[in-house]
TIRO-2110 file (N, C-alpha, C; in Angstrom, 1 decimal):
// TIRO-2110
-57.2, -39.6, -83.4, N, 1, A
-56.6, -38.4, -82.5, CA, 1, A
-55.3, -37.7, -84.0, C, 1, A
-55.5, -36.5, -84.1, N, 2, A
-54.7, -35.4, -84.5, CA, 2, A
-53.2, -35.5, -84.2, C, 2, A
-52.4, -34.8, -84.5, N, 3, A
-51.1, -34.4, -83.9, CA, 3, A
-51.2, -33.3, -83.1, C, 3, A
-51.9, -33.0, -83.4, N, 4, A
-52.2, -31.0, -82.4, CA, 4, A
-52.8, -31.7, -81.1, C, 4, A
-53.7, -32.5, -81.1, N, 5, A
-54.4, -33.2, -80.0, CA, 5, A
-53.2, -33.6, -79.0, C, 5, A
-51.8, -33.7, -79.2, N, 6, A
-50.8, -34.4, -78.7, CA, 6, A
-50.1, -33.7, -77.3, C, 6, A
-50.5, -32.4, -77.6, N, 7, A
-49.7, -31.3, -77.2, CA, 7, A
-50.7, -30.8, -76.3, C, 7, A
-50.5, -30.3, -74.8, N, 8, A
-51.7, -29.2, -74.2, CA, 8, A
-50.7, -28.4, -74.2, C, 8, A
-51.4, -26.9, -74.0, N, 9, A
-50.7, -25.8, -74.0, CA, 9, A
-51.6, -25.1, -73.2, C, 9, A
-51.1, -24.4, -72.2, N, 10, A
-49.3, -24.2, -72.1, CA, 10, A
-48.3, -25.1, -71.5, C, 10, A
-47.6, -25.0, -72.3, N, 11, A
-46.5, -26.1, -71.6, CA, 11, A
-45.2, -25.6, -71.6, C, 11, A
-44.6, -26.3, -71.2, N, 12, A
-42.5, -26.2, -71.6, CA, 12, A
-41.9, -26.7, -72.3, C, 12, A
-41.7, -26.1, -73.3, N, 13, A
-41.6, -27.5, -74.8, CA, 13, A
-39.9, -27.4, -74.7, C, 13, A
-39.4, -28.4, -75.4, N, 14, A
-38.1, -28.1, -76.1, CA, 14, A
-37.7, -28.1, -77.5, C, 14, A
-36.8, -26.6, -77.8, N, 15, A
-36.5, -26.5, -79.0, CA, 15, A
-35.5, -26.6, -79.5, C, 15, A
-35.0, -27.6, -80.4, N, 16, A
-33.8, -27.9, -80.7, CA, 16, A
-33.1, -27.2, -81.4, C, 16, A
-31.9, -26.7, -81.6, N, 17, A
-31.3, -26.3, -82.7, CA, 17, A
-29.8, -26.1, -83.5, C, 17, A
-29.2, -26.8, -84.6, N, 18, A
-27.8, -27.0, -84.5, CA, 18, A
-27.9, -26.0, -85.6, C, 18, A
-26.3, -26.1, -85.6, N, 19, A
-25.5, -25.1, -86.5, CA, 19, A
-23.9, -25.7, -85.8, C, 19, A
-23.0, -24.9, -87.0, N, 20, A
-21.9, -24.8, -86.9, CA, 20, A
-21.6, -24.3, -85.3, C, 20, A
-20.4, -25.3, -84.7, N, 21, A
-19.7, -25.2, -83.6, CA, 21, A
-19.1, -23.6, -84.1, C, 21, A
-19.2, -22.5, -83.1, N, 22, A
-18.2, -21.1, -83.0, CA, 22, A
-19.1, -20.5, -81.7, C, 22, A
-18.1, -19.8, -81.4, N, 23, A
-17.7, -19.1, -79.7, CA, 23, A
-19.0, -18.2, -80.3, C, 23, A
-20.3, -18.3, -78.9, N, 24, A
-21.5, -17.4, -79.1, CA, 24, A
-22.4, -17.9, -79.5, C, 24, A
-22.8, -19.3, -80.4, N, 25, A
-23.4, -20.0, -80.9, CA, 25, A
-24.9, -20.4, -80.0, C, 25, A
-24.3, -20.8, -78.7, N, 26, A
-25.6, -20.7, -77.7, CA, 26, A
-26.0, -19.4, -77.4, C, 26, A
-25.0, -18.4, -77.2, N, 27, A
-26.2, -17.6, -77.0, CA, 27, A
-26.7, -16.9, -78.3, C, 27, A
-26.4, -17.1, -79.3, N, 28, A
-27.2, -16.7, -80.6, CA, 28, A
-28.9, -17.5, -80.7, C, 28, A
-28.3, -18.6, -80.8, N, 29, A
-29.5, -18.9, -80.3, CA, 29, A
-30.7, -18.8, -79.5, C, 29, A
-30.5, -18.7, -78.2, N, 30, A
-31.0, -18.0, -77.3, CA, 30, A
-31.5, -16.5, -77.1, C, 30, A
-30.5, -15.7, -78.2, N, 31, A
-31.5, -14.5, -78.6, CA, 31, A
-32.1, -14.5, -79.2, C, 31, A
-32.4, -15.3, -80.4, N, 32, A
-33.1, -16.3, -81.4, CA, 32, A
-34.6, -16.7, -80.9, C, 32, A
-34.3, -17.2, -79.9, N, 33, A
-35.3, -17.8, -79.4, CA, 33, A
-36.6, -17.1, -78.5, C, 33, A
-35.3, -16.1, -77.6, N, 34, A
-36.1, -15.1, -76.8, CA, 34, A
-36.8, -14.1, -77.5, C, 34, A
-36.6, -13.9, -78.6, N, 35, A
-37.5, -12.9, -80.0, CA, 35, A
-39.0, -13.2, -79.2, C, 35, A
-39.5, -14.4, -79.2, N, 36, A
-40.4, -14.7, -79.2, CA, 36, A
-41.5, -15.5, -78.4, C, 36, A
-40.4, -16.0, -77.4, N, 37, A
-41.2, -17.0, -76.5, CA, 37, A
-40.1, -16.9, -74.8, C, 37, A
-40.5, -17.2, -74.1, N, 38, A
-40.0, -16.9, -72.4, CA, 38, A
-39.6, -18.5, -72.1, C, 38, A
-38.1, -17.8, -72.2, N, 39, A
-37.2, -19.4, -71.6, CA, 39, A
-38.1, -19.5, -70.3, C, 39, A
-38.0, -21.2, -69.7, N, 40, A
-38.6, -21.6, -68.3, CA, 40, A
-37.4, -21.2, -67.7, C, 40, A
-38.2, -21.4, -66.3, N, 41, A
-37.7, -20.6, -64.7, CA, 41, A
-37.5, -22.3, -63.9, C, 41, A
-36.3, -22.4, -63.9, N, 42, A
-35.2, -22.4, -64.1, CA, 42, A
-34.8, -22.5, -65.9, C, 42, A
-33.9, -21.5, -66.0, N, 43, A
-33.4, -21.7, -67.2, CA, 43, A
-32.8, -23.3, -67.8, C, 43, A
-33.6, -23.7, -68.6, N, 44, A
-33.1, -25.0, -69.1, CA, 44, A
-32.5, -24.8, -70.1, C, 44, A
-30.9, -25.0, -70.7, N, 45, A
-30.3, -25.2, -71.6, CA, 45, A
-29.3, -26.1, -72.0, C, 45, A
-29.0, -27.0, -72.7, N, 46, A
-27.9, -28.2, -73.1, CA, 46, A
-27.7, -27.6, -73.9, C, 46, A
-26.3, -27.9, -74.2, N, 47, A
-25.1, -28.3, -75.4, CA, 47, A
-24.7, -29.1, -75.8, C, 47, A
-24.6, -30.0, -76.9, N, 48, A
-23.9, -30.9, -77.0, CA, 48, A
-22.6, -30.7, -78.5, C, 48, A
-21.5, -31.2, -78.3, N, 49, A
-21.2, -31.0, -79.9, CA, 49, A
-21.1, -32.3, -80.5, C, 49, A
-21.6, -32.1, -81.9, N, 50, A
-21.2, -33.6, -82.7, CA, 50, A
-20.4, -34.5, -82.3, C, 50, A
-20.0, -35.5, -83.0, N, 51, A
-18.3, -36.6, -82.9, CA, 51, A
-17.1, -35.9, -83.3, C, 51, A
-17.6, -35.6, -84.3, N, 52, A
-16.3, -34.7, -84.8, CA, 52, A
-16.1, -33.0, -84.5, C, 52, A
-16.8, -32.6, -83.8, N, 53, A
-16.9, -31.1, -83.6, CA, 53, A
-17.1, -30.3, -84.4, C, 53, A
-17.6, -30.6, -85.2, N, 54, A
-18.1, -29.6, -86.2, CA, 54, A
-19.0, -28.4, -86.1, C, 54, A
-20.4, -29.8, -85.3, N, 55, A
-21.7, -29.1, -85.3, CA, 55, A
-22.1, -28.8, -83.7, C, 55, A
-22.7, -28.0, -83.0, N, 56, A
-23.3, -27.8, -81.9, CA, 56, A
-24.7, -27.9, -81.6, C, 56, A
-25.4, -28.9, -81.3, N, 57, A
-26.8, -29.2, -80.8, CA, 57, A
-27.2, -28.2, -79.5, C, 57, A
-28.0, -27.0, -79.3, N, 58, A
-28.5, -26.0, -78.7, CA, 58, A
-29.9, -26.4, -78.3, C, 58, A
-30.0, -27.1, -77.2, N, 59, A
-32.1, -27.5, -76.3, CA, 59, A
-32.4, -26.6, -75.4, C, 59, A
-33.1, -25.6, -76.1, N, 60, A
-33.6, -24.7, -75.2, CA, 60, A
-35.3, -24.7, -74.6, C, 60, A
-35.3, -25.2, -73.2, N, 61, A
-36.9, -24.9, -73.1, CA, 61, A
-37.6, -24.4, -72.6, C, 61, A
-39.3, -24.1, -73.8, N, 62, A
-39.8, -22.5, -73.2, CA, 62, A
-40.7, -22.8, -72.9, C, 62, A
-41.8, -21.5, -72.8, N, 63, A
-43.2, -21.9, -72.4, CA, 63, A
-44.0, -21.6, -73.3, C, 63, A
-44.6, -22.4, -74.3, N, 64, A
-45.4, -22.5, -75.0, CA, 64, A
-46.6, -22.5, -75.0, C, 64, A
-47.0, -21.5, -75.6, N, 65, A
-48.4, -20.7, -75.4, CA, 65, A
-49.7, -21.6, -76.3, C, 65, A
-49.2, -21.9, -77.3, N, 66, A
-49.8, -22.3, -78.4, CA, 66, A
-48.8, -23.2, -79.2, C, 66, A
-49.4, -24.1, -80.5, N, 67, A
-48.9, -24.6, -81.5, CA, 67, A
-48.8, -23.5, -82.8, C, 67, A
-49.1, -21.8, -82.6, N, 68, A
-48.8, -21.1, -83.6, CA, 68, A
-47.8, -20.5, -82.8, C, 68, A
-47.6, -20.3, -81.5, N, 69, A
-46.1, -19.8, -80.8, CA, 69, A
-45.2, -20.3, -81.5, C, 69, A
-45.2, -21.6, -81.2, N, 70, A
-44.2, -22.3, -81.6, CA, 70, A
-43.8, -22.6, -82.8, C, 70, A
-45.0, -22.5, -83.8, N, 71, A
-44.3, -21.7, -85.3, CA, 71, A
-43.0, -21.2, -85.2, C, 71, A
-43.9, -20.0, -84.7, N, 72, A
-43.3, -18.5, -84.7, CA, 72, A
-41.5, -18.9, -84.5, C, 72, A
-41.5, -19.4, -83.0, N, 73, A
-40.4, -19.7, -82.7, CA, 73, A
-39.2, -20.6, -83.5, C, 73, A
-40.0, -21.5, -84.3, N, 74, A
-39.3, -22.6, -85.5, CA, 74, A
-39.2, -21.1, -86.9, C, 74, A
-39.7, -20.6, -87.0, N, 75, A
-39.8, -19.8, -88.1, CA, 75, A
-38.3, -18.6, -88.4, C, 75, A
-38.4, -18.8, -86.7, N, 76, A
-37.2, -17.5, -86.6, CA, 76, A
-35.7, -18.4, -86.6, C, 76, A
-36.0, -19.2, -86.3, N, 77, A
-35.1, -20.4, -86.5, CA, 77, A
-34.4, -20.5, -87.3, C, 77, A
-35.4, -21.1, -88.2, N, 78, A
-35.2, -21.5, -89.9, CA, 78, A
-35.0, -20.3, -90.9, C, 78, A
-35.2, -19.2, -90.3, N, 79, A
-34.9, -17.7, -90.7, CA, 79, A
-32.9, -17.7, -90.9, C, 79, A
-32.6, -18.2, -89.7, N, 80, A
-31.3, -17.5, -89.3, CA, 80, A
-30.2, -18.2, -90.6, C, 80, A
-29.6, -18.1, -90.7, N, 81, A
-28.3, -18.5, -91.5, CA, 81, A
-27.1, -19.6, -90.6, C, 81, A
-26.7, -19.2, -89.5, N, 82, A
-26.0, -20.0, -88.8, CA, 82, A
-26.8, -21.2, -88.3, C, 82, A
-28.0, -21.2, -88.6, N, 83, A
-28.8, -22.0, -88.1, CA, 83, A
-28.9, -23.6, -89.1, C, 83, A
-28.5, -25.0, -89.0, N, 84, A
-28.2, -25.7, -89.9, CA, 84, A
-29.1, -26.1, -89.8, C, 84, A
-29.8, -26.8, -89.0, N, 85, A
-30.7, -27.9, -88.7, CA, 85, A
-31.6, -27.3, -87.1, C, 85, A
-33.3, -27.5, -87.7, N, 86, A
-34.1, -27.6, -86.2, CA, 86, A
-34.9, -28.6, -86.1, C, 86, A
-35.1, -29.4, -84.6, N, 87, A
-36.1, -30.1, -84.2, CA, 87, A
-37.0, -29.7, -83.2, C, 87, A
END
């Protein structure tokens, strides 16, 4: 079975982005994700600071329509200079 067969679309899918802790980082991530994906309702967003507080991870659940759709969302995050790491 190929990896593509493991996810059935459409589905709610968690997207995680990490960056340096700053005011407005969560809003920034939500704005980037919202350019290509609809957030789930009710909105599922969690944020967590690293143990040293230098980084913050934001996880947001989106309505993913296809693998290509998710790739668009991740490409948008990858291009942004405030995003250090994506999962």
